[in-house]
C-alpha positions as CSV (number, residue, x, y, z in Angstrom):
1,X,24.6,-14.3,-16.2
2,X,22.7,-17.0,-18.1
3,X,19.7,-18.8,-16.7
4,X,21.6,-22.0,-17.0
5,X,24.5,-20.6,-15.0
6,X,22.2,-19.5,-12.3
7,X,20.4,-22.9,-12.2
8,X,23.8,-24.7,-12.0
9,X,24.9,-22.4,-9.1
10,X,21.6,-23.3,-7.4
11,X,22.3,-27.0,-7.8
12,X,25.8,-26.5,-6.3
13,X,24.3,-24.7,-3.4
14,X,21.8,-27.5,-2.7
15,X,24.7,-30.1,-2.9
16,X,27.0,-28.1,-0.6
17,X,24.7,-26.6,2.0
18,X,25.0,-28.0,5.5
19,X,21.4,-27.4,6.3
20,X,18.1,-26.4,4.7
21,X,15.3,-24.4,6.3
22,X,12.0,-26.2,5.8
23,X,8.7,-24.4,6.1
24,X,5.4,-26.2,6.4
25,X,2.0,-25.0,7.5
26,X,0.8,-25.8,11.0
27,X,-2.8,-26.7,11.9
28,X,-4.0,-23.1,11.8
29,X,-2.2,-22.5,8.4
30,X,0.6,-20.5,9.9
31,X,4.2,-21.1,8.7
32,X,6.4,-23.3,10.8
33,X,10.1,-23.3,9.9
34,X,12.9,-25.5,11.1
35,X,16.5,-26.3,10.2
36,X,17.4,-29.8,8.9
37,X,20.7,-31.4,8.0
38,X,20.8,-31.7,4.2
39,X,21.4,-35.3,3.0
40,X,22.6,-33.9,-0.3
41,X,25.7,-32.4,1.4
42,X,28.5,-34.5,0.0
43,X,31.0,-33.8,2.7
44,X,28.7,-34.6,5.6
45,X,26.7,-37.4,4.0
46,X,28.8,-38.9,1.2
47,X,26.9,-42.2,0.7
48,X,23.5,-40.5,1.0
49,X,24.4,-37.8,-1.4
50,X,25.7,-40.3,-3.9
51,X,22.5,-42.3,-3.7
52,X,20.4,-39.2,-4.2
53,X,22.6,-38.0,-7.1
54,X,22.1,-41.4,-8.8
55,X,18.4,-40.5,-9.1
56,X,19.4,-38.0,-11.8
57,X,17.2,-35.3,-10.4
58,X,19.5,-32.5,-9.0
59,X,16.5,-30.7,-7.3
60,X,15.0,-33.5,-5.1
61,X,16.0,-33.2,-1.4
62,X,15.7,-35.7,1.4
63,X,15.9,-35.2,5.2
64,X,15.7,-37.6,8.1
65,X,13.2,-36.8,10.9
66,X,11.4,-38.4,13.7
67,X,8.0,-39.8,12.7
68,X,6.4,-38.4,15.9
69,X,7.5,-34.8,15.0
70,X,5.1,-31.9,14.4
71,X,6.5,-31.6,10.8
72,X,5.2,-35.1,10.0
73,X,1.7,-34.2,11.2
74,X,1.9,-31.0,9.1
75,X,3.1,-32.9,6.0
76,X,0.3,-35.4,6.3
77,X,-2.2,-32.5,6.5
78,X,-0.7,-30.4,3.7
79,X,1.8,-31.8,1.2
80,X,3.1,-28.3,0.2
81,X,6.3,-26.8,1.6
82,X,9.0,-24.3,1.0
83,X,12.8,-24.9,1.5
84,X,15.5,-22.3,1.8
85,X,19.2,-22.7,1.3
86,X,21.7,-19.9,1.8
87,X,25.4,-19.2,1.4
88,X,25.6,-15.7,2.9
89,X,29.4,-15.1,2.3
90,X,28.8,-15.8,-1.4
91,X,25.6,-13.8,-1.4
92,X,23.4,-16.7,-2.6
93,X,20.0,-17.5,-1.4
94,X,17.6,-20.0,-2.8
95,X,13.9,-20.5,-2.0
96,X,12.2,-23.6,-3.4
97,X,8.5,-24.3,-3.3
98,X,7.0,-27.7,-4.0
99,X,5.6,-31.0,-2.8
100,X,6.7,-32.8,0.3
101,X,6.0,-36.4,1.3
102,X,7.0,-39.1,3.7
103,X,9.1,-41.9,2.2
104,X,7.8,-45.4,3.0
105,X,10.0,-47.4,0.6
106,X,12.4,-49.6,2.7
107,X,15.2,-49.5,0.1
108,X,15.3,-45.7,0.1
109,X,15.1,-45.5,3.9
110,X,17.9,-48.0,4.2
111,X,20.1,-46.2,1.6
112,X,19.7,-42.9,3.5
113,X,20.4,-44.3,7.0
114,X,23.5,-43.1,8.7
115,X,25.3,-45.2,11.3
116,X,25.1,-43.4,14.6
117,X,21.6,-42.2,14.2
118,X,20.4,-44.7,16.7
119,X,20.9,-42.0,19.3
120,X,18.2,-40.0,17.6
121,X,15.9,-42.8,16.4
122,X,15.0,-45.4,19.0
123,X,15.1,-48.8,17.4
124,X,17.5,-47.6,14.6
125,X,16.7,-48.2,11.0
126,X,13.9,-50.6,11.7
127,X,12.5,-48.6,14.6
128,X,9.2,-46.8,14.5
129,X,10.7,-43.4,14.9
130,X,13.1,-43.2,11.9
131,X,11.6,-41.3,9.0
132,X,12.7,-39.8,5.7
133,X,10.9,-36.9,4.0
134,X,11.3,-36.0,0.4
135,X,10.9,-32.6,-1.1
136,X,10.2,-32.2,-4.9
137,X,10.5,-28.5,-5.8
138,X,8.5,-27.1,-8.7
139,X,9.5,-23.4,-8.4
140,X,12.7,-21.5,-7.5
141,X,13.5,-17.9,-6.7
142,X,16.3,-16.0,-4.9
143,X,19.4,-14.1,-5.5
144,X,22.9,-14.9,-6.7
145,X,25.5,-12.2,-6.3
146,X,23.8,-9.2,-7.9
147,X,21.2,-11.2,-9.9
148,X,17.7,-11.8,-8.8
149,X,16.1,-14.9,-10.3
150,X,12.9,-16.9,-10.5
151,X,12.2,-20.0,-12.6
152,X,10.1,-23.2,-12.7
153,X,11.9,-26.5,-12.1
154,X,12.0,-28.4,-15.3
155,X,9.4,-31.2,-15.5
156,X,12.0,-33.4,-17.1
157,X,13.7,-33.7,-13.7
158,X,10.8,-35.8,-12.5
159,X,10.6,-37.9,-15.7
160,X,14.3,-38.8,-15.2
161,X,13.5,-40.0,-11.7
162,X,10.6,-42.2,-12.8
163,X,12.7,-43.7,-15.6
164,X,15.2,-44.9,-13.0
165,X,12.4,-46.8,-11.2
166,X,12.5,-44.8,-8.1
167,X,9.1,-43.5,-7.0
């Protein structure tokens, strides 16, 4: 199986996974992992997935979260994270390592907002609790069927993003 085929399978996994498992480091440096709904999932979040896809970076991932959460404190203390996606029936697992940040841009926050999230984020879109985090991977490893893989995420992914005027 070619490296390009494996990378394409990984992109499809990111775009179809219901959830991603995000690991950050807690205050003592220990891993802290949690499951988050993937805004790249086209069936669950069609408008959000379309917005993210328009950035022309198939690797970037976004998640909604409460700004008072432990993960936000951890991201502020350490901007490195790991993200795991899995499709067990197809024997495909993907671990990504990279940089994670809190999105402050109002246009991105608005584009990723989902009606009905008011129940999770007091004050809704304009409230102080609604937050978006962005994960920019730089390294991938995992398995696809009977193939183990490991590769660096192409730097060109980030140049495409900057060329579109999205930070």
